[in-house]
N, C-alpha and C positions, 0 to 999 in steps of 0.2 A: 532465656529460652529462644531458640531460633524458630522463626515463623516462616513457613514456605508459602509462596503464592502460586505454587505449581497448579496450572489449570485454571487459575482465577485471574481477575483483572490486575493489571500492573499499575501501580501508582508510584512510578519513579520520576515524577516531574513531567514537564512538557515533552511531547514526542519530538524526536529529531526528524525534521522534514528534509527531503532530498529533492533538489530541482531536477526535473527530467523534461524531455520533449515527448509528447504523445506519439505513439507509433502509428496512430490512425490519422489524426488531423494535423499533426505537426505543431500544435500549440504548446507553449511552455507551461508546465504546471509543477506542483509539489506533491510528493507522496510520502506517507509516514513510514517508509521502509527503504532499505537499500536494495535497489533493483538487482536481479540476477543477470549477469552478462549473457547475452544471447536470447533473452526472453523479452517479448514486447511489454511495454508499459503504456497504459491508457489514462487519459484525463477522466475527470468525473463524468463528463458528458458522453464519452465514447465507451466507457467500461461496460455499461449494461448491454451494449450491442455484442460484446464478446464473451459474456458470461454464459456458462452452460445452464440450461433451465433446470431448476430443482424439482424433484418429484415428491 
C-alpha cells in the first residue's frame, strides 16, 4: 500500500544544504533549500530582521 506524506513531515534522510551568501551581512551560510533566483537569502542571524510579524 502506498503511504503519502502529503502535508506531513518528510523523513527522506538528511536535508540537502545549499551554500549561500547572506544578502544582508554578506556572511557565507547554508540553507536547507535551493534559493530562488532574484530573491534575497538571509543567514540565521539576519532572517528575523526581515520576517513579517505574525498576528
